[in-house]
DRENZA-784550 format. One record per residue (C-alpha): x, y, z; residue number from 1; residue in three letters; chain. Coordinates in steps of 0.1 Angstrom, whole numbers. Each point is the difference from the previous one (the first is absolute). Layout:
N
+-------+-------+-------+-----+-----+---+
!    xx !    yy !    zz !   k !   r ! c !
+-------+-------+-------+-----+-----+---+
!     X !     Y !     Z ! NUM ! ALA ! A !
...
+-------+-------+-------+-----+-----+---+
This chain:
246
+-------+-------+-------+-----+-----+---+
!    xx !    yy !    zz !   k !   r ! c !
+-------+-------+-------+-----+-----+---+
!  3076 !    67 !   621 !   1 ! MET ! A !
!   -12 !   -35 !    -8 !   2 ! LYS ! A !
!   -31 !   -12 !    18 !   3 ! ILE ! A !
!   -12 !   -36 !     6 !   4 ! LEU ! A !
!   -36 !    -9 !     7 !   5 ! GLY ! A !
!    -3 !   -32 !    21 !   6 ! ILE ! A !
!   -34 !   -18 !     6 !   7 ! ILE ! A !
!     3 !   -23 !    30 !   8 ! PRO ! A !
!   -24 !   -29 !    -4 !   9 ! ALA ! A !
!    -6 !   -28 !    24 !  10 ! ARG ! A !
!   -25 !   -28 !    -2 !  11 ! TYR ! A !
!    -6 !    -7 !    39 !  12 ! ALA ! A !
!   -20 !    31 !    10 !  13 ! SER ! A !
!   -19 !    -7 !    33 !  14 ! THR ! A !
!   -33 !    19 !   -11 !  15 ! ARG ! A !
!     1 !   -10 !   -37 !  16 ! PHE ! A !
!    23 !   -31 !    -9 !  17 ! PRO ! A !
!     8 !     0 !   -37 !  18 ! GLY ! A !
!    -8 !    38 !    -4 !  19 ! LYS ! A !
!    25 !     8 !   -28 !  20 ! PRO ! A !
!   -17 !   -28 !   -22 !  21 ! LEU ! A !
!   -36 !    10 !     5 !  22 ! VAL ! A !
!   -20 !    10 !   -31 !  23 ! ASP ! A !
!    -6 !    36 !    -5 !  24 ! ILE ! A !
!   -23 !     7 !   -29 !  25 ! ASN ! A !
!    18 !   -27 !   -21 !  26 ! GLY ! A !
!    35 !     6 !    12 !  27 ! LYS ! A !
!    19 !   -13 !    31 !  28 ! SER ! A !
!     8 !    27 !    27 !  29 ! MET ! A !
!    38 !    -1 !    -4 !  30 ! ILE ! A !
!    -4 !     4 !   -38 !  31 ! ARG ! A !
!   -22 !    31 !     4 !  32 ! ARG ! A !
!    24 !    15 !    25 !  33 ! VAL ! A !
!    29 !    -6 !   -23 !  34 ! TYR ! A !
!   -16 !    13 !   -31 !  35 ! GLU ! A !
!   -11 !    32 !    19 !  36 ! GLN ! A !
!    34 !     6 !    16 !  37 ! ALA ! A !
!    17 !    -5 !   -35 !  38 ! SER ! A !
!   -19 !    31 !   -12 !  39 ! LYS ! A !
!    19 !    22 !    26 !  40 ! ALA ! A !
!    24 !    20 !   -23 !  41 ! SER ! A !
!    26 !     7 !    28 !  42 ! LEU ! A !
!     6 !   -37 !     6 !  43 ! LEU ! A !
!    29 !   -13 !   -20 !  44 ! ASP ! A !
!   -10 !   -37 !     9 !  45 ! LYS ! A !
!   -28 !   -19 !    18 !  46 ! VAL ! A !
!     6 !   -33 !    15 !  47 ! ILE ! A !
!   -20 !   -23 !    23 !  48 ! VAL ! A !
!    15 !   -16 !    33 !  49 ! ALA ! A !
!   -15 !   -32 !     9 !  50 ! THR ! A !
!     9 !   -33 !    17 !  51 ! ASP ! A !
!   -30 !   -21 !   -14 !  52 ! ASP ! A !
!     1 !   -23 !   -30 !  53 ! ASP ! A !
!   -37 !     6 !    -7 !  54 ! ARG ! A !
!     6 !    36 !    -4 !  55 ! ILE ! A !
!    31 !    -5 !   -20 !  56 ! ILE ! A !
!   -20 !   -21 !   -24 !  57 ! THR ! A !
!   -24 !    28 !    -3 !  58 ! GLU ! A !
!    26 !    26 !    -7 !  59 ! LEU ! A !
!    15 !   -22 !   -27 !  60 ! GLN ! A !
!   -33 !    -2 !   -18 !  61 ! SER ! A !
!     2 !    37 !    -8 !  62 ! PHE ! A !
!    39 !     3 !    -1 !  63 ! ASN ! A !
!     3 !    21 !    31 !  64 ! ALA ! A !
!    36 !     4 !    14 !  65 ! PRO ! A !
!     3 !   -14 !    36 !  66 ! TYR ! A !
!    25 !   -10 !    27 !  67 ! ILE ! A !
!    -6 !   -30 !    23 !  68 ! ARG ! A !
!     5 !    11 !    35 !  69 ! THR ! A !
!     4 !   -15 !    33 !  70 ! ARG ! A !
!   -32 !   -12 !    18 !  71 ! SER ! A !
!     8 !    14 !    35 !  72 ! ASP ! A !
!    -4 !    37 !    -7 !  73 ! HIS ! A !
!   -22 !    19 !    25 !  74 ! GLN ! A !
!    -9 !    28 !   -23 !  75 ! SER ! A !
!    -1 !    12 !   -35 !  76 ! GLY ! A !
!    29 !    24 !     9 !  77 ! THR ! A !
!    22 !   -29 !     8 !  78 ! ASP ! A !
!   -10 !   -19 !   -32 !  79 ! ARG ! A !
!     9 !    33 !   -20 !  80 ! CYS ! A !
!    33 !     1 !    18 !  81 ! ALA ! A !
!    10 !   -35 !   -12 !  82 ! GLU ! A !
!    -9 !     7 !   -36 !  83 ! VAL ! A !
!    17 !    35 !     1 !  84 ! ALA ! A !
!    32 !   -17 !     9 !  85 ! SER ! A !
!     1 !   -17 !   -33 !  86 ! ASN ! A !
!    -3 !    33 !   -20 !  87 ! PHE ! A !
!    27 !    23 !    10 !  88 ! ASP ! A !
!    -6 !    23 !   -30 !  89 ! GLU ! A !
!   -33 !    15 !    16 !  90 ! TYR ! A !
!     2 !    29 !    23 !  91 ! ASP ! A !
!   -36 !     1 !    12 !  92 ! VAL ! A !
!   -24 !   -29 !     8 !  93 ! ILE ! A !
!   -38 !     3 !     0 !  94 ! ILE ! A !
!   -19 !   -25 !    19 !  95 ! ASN ! A !
!   -34 !    -4 !   -18 !  96 ! ILE ! A !
!   -28 !   -18 !    19 !  97 ! GLN ! A !
!   -10 !   -34 !   -17 !  98 ! GLY ! A !
!   -36 !     3 !    12 !  99 ! ASP ! A !
!   -10 !    32 !   -19 ! 100 ! GLU ! A !
!   -10 !   -12 !   -35 ! 101 ! PRO ! A !
!   -10 !    33 !   -13 ! 102 ! TYR ! A !
!    27 !    21 !    16 ! 103 ! ILE ! A !
!     2 !    32 !   -21 ! 104 ! ASN ! A !
!    36 !     4 !   -16 ! 105 ! PRO ! A !
!    -1 !    37 !    10 ! 106 ! ARG ! A !
!     3 !    -9 !    36 ! 107 ! GLN ! A !
!    32 !   -20 !    -7 ! 108 ! ILE ! A !
!    13 !    30 !   -20 ! 109 ! GLU ! A !
!    -8 !    24 !    27 ! 110 ! LEU ! A !
!    18 !   -20 !    27 ! 111 ! LEU ! A !
!    30 !    -4 !   -25 ! 112 ! ALA ! A !
!     2 !    36 !    -5 ! 113 ! SER ! A !
!     7 !     5 !    36 ! 114 ! CYS ! A !
!    36 !   -13 !    -8 ! 115 ! PHE ! A !
!     2 !    16 !   -33 ! 116 ! ARG ! A !
!    -7 !    36 !    13 ! 117 ! ASP ! A !
!    20 !    -4 !    33 ! 118 ! ASN ! A !
!    32 !   -20 !     0 ! 119 ! PRO ! A !
!     0 !     1 !    39 ! 120 ! GLY ! A !
!   -30 !   -21 !     4 ! 121 ! VAL ! A !
!     7 !   -35 !    14 ! 122 ! GLN ! A !
!   -37 !   -12 !     7 ! 123 ! LEU ! A !
!   -32 !    10 !   -14 ! 124 ! ALA ! A !
!   -36 !    -8 !    -1 ! 125 ! THR ! A !
!   -34 !    13 !    -9 ! 126 ! LEU ! A !
!   -29 !    16 !    21 ! 127 ! VAL ! A !
!   -35 !     9 !    -8 ! 128 ! LYS ! A !
!   -23 !    25 !    17 ! 129 ! LYS ! A !
!   -27 !   -14 !    22 ! 130 ! ILE ! A !
!   -35 !    15 !    -1 ! 131 ! SER ! A !
!   -20 !   -30 !    10 ! 132 ! ASP ! A !
!    -6 !    -7 !    37 ! 133 ! GLU ! A !
!    -2 !   -36 !    -6 ! 134 ! SER ! A !
!    36 !    -1 !   -13 ! 135 ! GLU ! A !
!    12 !    22 !    27 ! 136 ! LEU ! A !
!   -10 !   -24 !    28 ! 137 ! PHE ! A !
!     7 !   -32 !   -19 ! 138 ! ASN ! A !
!    30 !   -16 !    17 ! 139 ! HIS ! A !
!     7 !   -20 !   -31 ! 140 ! ASN ! A !
!     9 !    33 !   -18 ! 141 ! ILE ! A !
!    32 !    14 !    13 ! 142 ! PRO ! A !
!     0 !    38 !     5 ! 143 ! LYS ! A !
!    31 !    21 !    -8 ! 144 ! VAL ! A !
!    10 !    33 !    20 ! 145 ! VAL ! A !
!    23 !    23 !   -23 ! 146 ! LEU ! A !
!    23 !    29 !     9 ! 147 ! ASN ! A !
!     2 !    31 !   -20 ! 148 ! ALA ! A !
!    25 !   -15 !   -24 ! 149 ! ASN ! A !
!   -24 !   -28 !   -10 ! 150 ! GLY ! A !
!    21 !   -26 !    20 ! 151 ! GLU ! A !
!   -18 !   -26 !    22 ! 152 ! ALA ! A !
!     1 !     7 !    37 ! 153 ! LEU ! A !
!   -19 !   -32 !     9 ! 154 ! TYR ! A !
!   -24 !   -26 !   -13 ! 155 ! PHE ! A !
!   -28 !   -14 !    22 ! 156 ! SER ! A !
!   -30 !   -21 !    -2 ! 157 ! ARG ! A !
!   -17 !    26 !    23 ! 158 ! HIS ! A !
!    -8 !    35 !   -12 ! 159 ! PRO ! A !
!    27 !    24 !    11 ! 160 ! ILE ! A !
!    -2 !    28 !    11 ! 161 ! PRO ! A !
!   -25 !    -3 !    28 ! 162 ! PHE ! A !
!   -22 !    31 !    -2 ! 163 ! GLN ! A !
!    -8 !     8 !    36 ! 164 ! ARG ! A !
!   -23 !    29 !   -10 ! 165 ! ALA ! A !
!   -23 !   -20 !   -22 ! 166 ! HIS ! A !
!   -24 !   -31 !     0 ! 167 ! GLU ! A !
!    13 !   -30 !   -19 ! 168 ! LEU ! A !
!   -28 !     7 !   -25 ! 169 ! SER ! A !
!    16 !    33 !    -8 ! 170 ! ASP ! A !
!    36 !   -11 !    -4 ! 171 ! TRP ! A !
!     0 !    -4 !   -38 ! 172 ! ALA ! A !
!   -14 !    34 !    -5 ! 173 ! ALA ! A !
!    23 !    19 !    23 ! 174 ! ASN ! A !
!    32 !   -15 !   -11 ! 175 ! HIS ! A !
!    17 !   -14 !   -31 ! 176 ! GLN ! A !
!     9 !   -36 !     5 ! 177 ! TYR ! A !
!    17 !   -22 !   -24 ! 178 ! PHE ! A !
!     1 !   -37 !    -7 ! 179 ! LYS ! A !
!    30 !   -21 !   -11 ! 180 ! HIS ! A !
!     0 !   -15 !   -35 ! 181 ! ILE ! A !
!    21 !   -31 !     3 ! 182 ! GLY ! A !
!    25 !     4 !   -27 ! 183 ! ILE ! A !
!    37 !     6 !     8 ! 184 ! TYR ! A !
!    31 !    13 !   -17 ! 185 ! GLY ! A !
!    36 !    -4 !    14 ! 186 ! TYR ! A !
!    35 !     7 !   -11 ! 187 ! THR ! A !
!    21 !   -31 !    -5 ! 188 ! ARG ! A !
!    18 !     9 !    32 ! 189 ! ARG ! A !
!   -29 !     8 !    23 ! 190 ! ALA ! A !
!   -17 !   -32 !   -11 ! 191 ! LEU ! A !
!    31 !   -20 !     9 ! 192 ! ALA ! A !
!     2 !    18 !    34 ! 193 ! GLU ! A !
!   -36 !     0 !    11 ! 194 ! ILE ! A !
!    -3 !   -38 !    -6 ! 195 ! THR ! A !
!    28 !    -7 !    24 ! 196 ! ARG ! A !
!   -17 !    19 !    29 ! 197 ! LEU ! A !
!   -18 !   -21 !    26 ! 198 ! PRO ! A !
!   -36 !     5 !     7 ! 199 ! PRO ! A !
!    -6 !    31 !    21 ! 200 ! SER ! A !
!   -24 !     7 !    30 ! 201 ! PRO ! A !
!   -21 !    23 !   -21 ! 202 ! LEU ! A !
!    -2 !   -23 !   -29 ! 203 ! GLU ! A !
!   -10 !   -29 !    24 ! 204 ! LEU ! A !
!   -26 !    22 !    17 ! 205 ! ALA ! A !
!   -18 !    12 !   -32 ! 206 ! GLU ! A !
!    10 !   -30 !   -25 ! 207 ! SER ! A !
!    14 !    27 !   -25 ! 208 ! LEU ! A !
!    35 !    -8 !   -13 ! 209 ! GLU ! A !
!     7 !    37 !    -9 ! 210 ! GLN ! A !
!     0 !    10 !    36 ! 211 ! LEU ! A !
!    32 !   -21 !     3 ! 212 ! ARG ! A !
!    16 !    23 !   -25 ! 213 ! TRP ! A !
!   -12 !    33 !    18 ! 214 ! LEU ! A !
!    10 !   -14 !    33 ! 215 ! GLU ! A !
!    35 !    -5 !   -13 ! 216 ! ASN ! A !
!     4 !    36 !   -14 ! 217 ! GLY ! A !
!    -9 !    -5 !   -36 ! 218 ! TYR ! A !
!   -22 !    28 !   -18 ! 219 ! GLN ! A !
!   -29 !   -13 !   -20 ! 220 ! ILE ! A !
!    -9 !    26 !   -28 ! 221 ! HIS ! A !
!   -36 !     1 !   -10 ! 222 ! THR ! A !
!   -20 !    11 !   -31 ! 223 ! ARG ! A !
!   -38 !     7 !     1 ! 224 ! ILE ! A !
!   -20 !   -21 !   -25 ! 225 ! THR ! A !
!   -35 !     8 !   -11 ! 226 ! GLU ! A !
!    -5 !   -35 !   -14 ! 227 ! LEU ! A !
!   -17 !   -26 !    20 ! 228 ! GLU ! A !
!    14 !   -36 !     3 ! 229 ! THR ! A !
!   -19 !   -31 !     4 ! 230 ! ILE ! A !
!    18 !   -29 !    17 ! 231 ! ALA ! A !
!   -13 !   -36 !     0 ! 232 ! ILE ! A !
!     4 !   -12 !    36 ! 233 ! ASP ! A !
!   -27 !   -27 !     1 ! 234 ! THR ! A !
!   -22 !   -19 !   -25 ! 235 ! PRO ! A !
!   -28 !    25 !    10 ! 236 ! GLN ! A !
!    20 !    30 !   -13 ! 237 ! ASP ! A !
!    -3 !   -14 !   -34 ! 238 ! LEU ! A !
!   -34 !    16 !    -3 ! 239 ! ASP ! A !
!    18 !    36 !     3 ! 240 ! LYS ! A !
!    13 !    -6 !   -36 ! 241 ! ILE ! A !
!   -28 !   -17 !   -19 ! 242 ! ARG ! A !
!    -7 !    33 !   -19 ! 243 ! HIS ! A !
!    35 !     4 !   -14 ! 244 ! PHE ! A !
!     4 !   -10 !   -35 ! 245 ! GLU ! A !
!    19 !   -31 !    -9 ! 246 ! GLY ! A !
+-------+-------+-------+-----+-----+---+
């Protein structure tokens, strides 16, 4: 089994334009993500997918492989699908978020192991236990409901299940909730199929693309990670990573 890691990178972020090129302790965001992803032992290759000349110039400065993609993609998944179509020799694609400069390679390896350990897995992602009430009720943090086999039943910005017998302040203590860690893995075939699906009602309601896959009958396998991931969505988020070493 050959596994390709793809880092989608676009310049025109609504909340943080030029985010891939921002300086993170002496290196650009995209360089840090690429260097971290390259440490993942289960990846046979790591490549950046971008449509922007400024990002390409930065990638060339440290000899990172890249593919120039179309500029009209609606998601990183769509961008990954375009790149994957150029690499028929890879069986599995890992979509690595381009705004997590200190992503731990062990998270990438944990996700990749879903496919290595179970050839029947088509789609996979990571989840993490929630113990903080502020995370539980933060609508910017998607929550995941799992079945007994570790497959996703539903993703929501709202805490699910509703605990009828408990006050909101007691929910986290009386039920184990999980949050979604936004790194995805796909088989080549599944990636091609899901990117041909039209937006679904649940996806449009929650603004979560993975609901389109569930709504169309795909199973999403999960693995539980103990590692925290820090994503940079706005310039203010840079304060979260000041303490990391360069």
